Structures are given as C-alpha cells and as structure tokens.
N, C-alpha and C positions, 0 to 999 in steps of 0.2 A: 421519376428517374427511370431510365430504360434499363439500367443494370439491375438484374434480379438474380443474386447468387443463391446457391444452395445453402450457404452459410456466410456469416459476416466475419468469421475467423479466416484470416488471410491464408493460413497454412492448409486449410481445407480446400482451397481453390486450385485450379490449373492455371498455367501461364496465360492462356487467352482471357481468362476471367480477370486476372490482375490487370492485364492490358486494357480491357474494356472499362474496368473501374477507373483506372488512371486517365482514361480519356475524358472522364466527367469530374473526378474529384482527386485530391492529393492528400487527404487527411487520413491518419491512422493512429489508433490507440495502442499503447504499449503498457499492459498491466504488469506491475511488479509487486512482490510481496516478500515473504520470508518463510523459511522452514525452521521453526524454533519452538521450544517448549511453551505450552500454553496451559500451565497448571495441571491438575490431575484429571480434568474432565474433557478438555478440548484437544483435537489433533494438532500435530505439528504444522499441518498445512493451513491452519486458520487464516493467517494474513494473506497468503497467496490465493486461497480460495475466495476470500472476500474481494480481492482485487480483480480476479478473473470474473466473478459474478457481476460486479458493478460494470466492468468493461463490456461484458457480453450483452447485458441488458441495454446499456447506453448505446452501444454500436447498432443494435437492432432498431432502437427508437430513432437514432439520428441517421441511419442508413450509411454508416461508415465502417471501414474494416478495423479489426483489432488483431494483434499478434497473439500467439500462445503466451501464457503468463511466464514471466521470469520468476521461477519458484524461489530462488535464493536471494537473500539480501544481507544487509549489514547487521549482524546479531552477535557480536563478540561477548556481550554481557549475559547472553542466555546459554552459554556453553555449560555453565554449572561447574561443580567441583570435578576434579580429575576422577575418571572412572564412575561418575555418578550415573551416567547413562541417560542424559536428557535427550539425546538424538539430534540436538540442534546442529545445523550446518550453517556456518557463517562465511561470507565472502569478505576479504579485506577491502577497504575502501578503494584501493588501487585496482583491484580485480573488478569490483562493481563498476567503477568508472570505465574500465576497458570494455566490459560487456555492453554497457549502455552506448558507448561510443561506436562500437562495431555494429550494433543493431541499427542505430540511427543512420550511420554512414552507408550501410548496405541498402537500407530502404530509400535513402536519398538518391543513391546510385540508380535505383529502379525508377524513380520519378516522384516519390512522395516528398512533400515539402512542409506539411503541417503535422507536427508530432505532439501527441498528448500522452504523457506518462501518467498512468493511473496507478498511483502509489497507495498501498494500504499497510504500510509499516512505519511507525513513528521514527525509528532510528535511521531509516534510509534518508529521511529529511536532513539529518545531521551532516551527511557527507555528500549529498547530491549537488549542492550549489556549484562547486567548481566544474563538474562535467557539463552541467546544463549551460553554464556561461561559456565554456570552451566551444561547445557545439554551436551556440548562438553566434559567438564572435567569429569562429572559423568559417561557418557556412552561410550565415544569414537566414537559415531556416527558422520557421516558427517553432519554438520550443515552449512547452507548458507542462507543469506537473501539478496534479491534483492531490489533495489530502482528504478524501471523502471517508473520514472515520471520526470517532469521537474524541477521546481523551478529555482535555480541559474545555474544548469547544464543541458543544453538542449541536449547535446550529439547527438545521431543519428537522432533526430527529428528536429534538428536546421533548416535544409533547408526547412522543411514543414511549419514552422511557419512564419507568416508575421509580427507579432508585433515586434517593436524595443525593445531593452532591457529595456528601461524606462517604457514600458507598460507590463513588466513582463509576457511574453507569457505562461510560465509554472506554474504560481502561481495560487492561490486559485480562482477558477471559471473564470479564464481568458481564453485565446484562446485555449490552449491545452485541459484543462478539459472540456470545453464546447463542443469542437469538438468531444471528445471521448464519451461523454454521448449522443451526437447526433447519433453517430455510434452505440452505445449500445441500445438506445431506444429513438428515436427522440421525441416521445410523452411526455417525461419527461422534456423536455427543454422548458422554457417559454421565448423566446427571446423578447417578447413584454415587459418583465420586466427587461431585461438586461441593465446594466449601466456600463460605464467606470469609474473606481475609482482607484486612486493611493493612496498609504498609506501616512499617516501623522504621525508626532511624537505624542506620548501620551500627552494629554493636561495637565496632571499633572506634566510633565517635562518642564523645561525652554525651550524657543523657540530655544536655541542654539543646542538642541539635535534633530536629524532628523531620520526618519524611511524610509528606502528605499524599503523594501519588507516585507515578513512575517518571516524572520529569527529573532532569539531572539536578535540579536545585534542592538544597536542604534548608529548612527554616531554622533560624536562630533569633530568639527574642521576637518572634512573630514576623520576621522579614526574611526574604529569600535572596540573599546576596552571595551565597556560596554554592559552588558546584564542584563535584568530585567525580573521577572516573570510577563508578561503582559497578559491581556485579548485581544482576537482578536478585540473586540469592541474598544479597546484603540487606535488602529491605522487604523481601517477600519469601516466606519459608516454603510455600507450595508452588509459587509461580503466579498465583492469582492475585489480582489487585481489584478488590471490590466484592460485589455480591452477584453471583450468577443465578441465584435461586428464583428470581422473578423473570427470568428469560422465557420466551415462548417462540414457537415457529412463526406465529402470526406477526409478532413484533419484528422478527427478522425479515419477513416478506415485505412489511410496510417500509422498513428503513432502506432495504435494497432498492425498492421502487422509488423512494424519495431521492436517494443519492443518484441513481441512474437517470432519472428524469431531469434532475438538476444539471447533470453533466451533459445530457443530450441537448438541452436547451442552450447551454453555453457553447457547445460545438457548432450550433447553427450560426453563432456570431463569430467564432474563431475562424471558420472557413472563409469568411469575408475579408479577413485581414490580408492585405497584399504581401507577397514575399518576393524579395529581390536577393537571389543567391549571389554569394561572392564568386568572382571569376575563378573558374576551375574547381569550385568547392564540391560540385555534384559528383564528379568521378571519384570513386574510392580507390585511389592509386595505392596508397600504403596499406594494402589489405592482406599481406602475406605474413609479416613478422613485425 
C-alpha cells in the first residue's frame, strides 16, 4: 500500500492524507465504549480504553483508519444511588443513536463506505440495533459492529483466562478487564482495592430468584425466563462481577493481541464486500439540526 500515514487515527491526519487514503480504501473503524463505574479498582474509562486499544492495534495490522474513541455509551444502570458519586456518564439511547448516525453520515460524506463499530460495552449492544439498521437501510453502506470482549462468551481468549466460570472471568472488572487495563496503563489499576465479588439476586425480589452474572436475566427454579430493568447496584455491592485477583498485564497484552488480530483478519474480508450506496445517500444534507 502506497499510503503510509504518521498515524492510523484519522484525526491525527491532514486533509491530503485522508484524500490519499480514500484513493485506495474506504474502510474505517469507530471504537465506542463507556464512562462508567468499574468497581473499586478500575477506572471509569475501562470500556472506552479497551475499545480504543483493540481498534488501534487492529487498524495498524490491517492498515486501515480508525476514529477517536466515542468515550460515552449507554450506562443508565451504572449511575448508582443519588449522590453516591460513581462518576458514571450515560447517554440516552436516542442520544447515542444520534451521535452514531452523525459520525457515520459525516464520514460517508467524505467518501468512506465500510464502517466497523468496535464496541466494548455490553449495554451498548442492547440499544444499537435500530441505528445500525437505519444506517444500512437508508444509505446502503457496509455497517458492522464487533463485540470483542468476554462476558458469557470467552471465545478466543478462553485459554488465557484462569478464573473458573463461576468467577466470571470476562465480566465487569473481573480477570479479563483488569488484565487489559493493566496492559493499557498499569498506573490506572488499584489492585490494593480489588475484591472478589459474585453477583446476588436483587434484594427486592424473593430469595427464590437468583442472579448469576451481569446479564438482564434472573434465574428461577434453574431457568432464565425472566428479565427486569435492574440497577447494577441491585446485584453487585461494589460494582465488580467476578474475581480480578488473577489478573496480570501479560494476560491483558495477550488478549488485546488476540482480539485485534482477529479483527484485522476479518477486516481483510470485509473490505472485499461490494457496496452500492442508495441514490443521494452519500451527501449529508440534514446535518445542521
């Protein structure tokens, strides 16, 4: 590839650099995360930092551009009690939709046609489908969203994690997230504050209902058929879900490399998918109000 930028982050580049890139490729990554409480030992930036780091590494490997990370996400259940001071910043679903729409439409206007949203926050998944579909239906652009993190599906990082399933290695502030933030910036991790905490059923529910992890479902008689709009504090007293005490910087580095390599290899195939834009869809006409 003739295009050799000083950075693969599109905001680090000058206009001629963007134009030179678009002469050869039209793919761009959009990392999104959240600013929300992550227990007692991890920073609020955890989800956004992970999304940024995966996108940065994958972009370098695939030789594609990525935008600055969208720091904020859909985190209403992480606000905590009034005046508790969690520091969480949440966007309403409609606000998140509007931001994603404007980001994609702006980049489409410039000439990008393949969009890969690198998401690293589980609750964003709950509200993103409508805007992804709208962008696809309205423009014809290639739209994809990743979920390169753990929770119930450990996938390619399973062998790196040591926590057993009951200690939910991929969940909120547990082994995986703690390891990745160690790799991102070890100064931000306060392991002297880290605690092992498993979820419990919301105390406003009868004791027959059990909570196994951070998913919306609650177990009753061994089956998960019921879901409730719960606050994170309803089932986790400190904000942690699992056991962060087995985390290490080395594990974080390995998992970030696994995730970013997987994404980079997928990008090589995504770029081959032909795109036929809808008539008039590329120009961002409705861009003022």
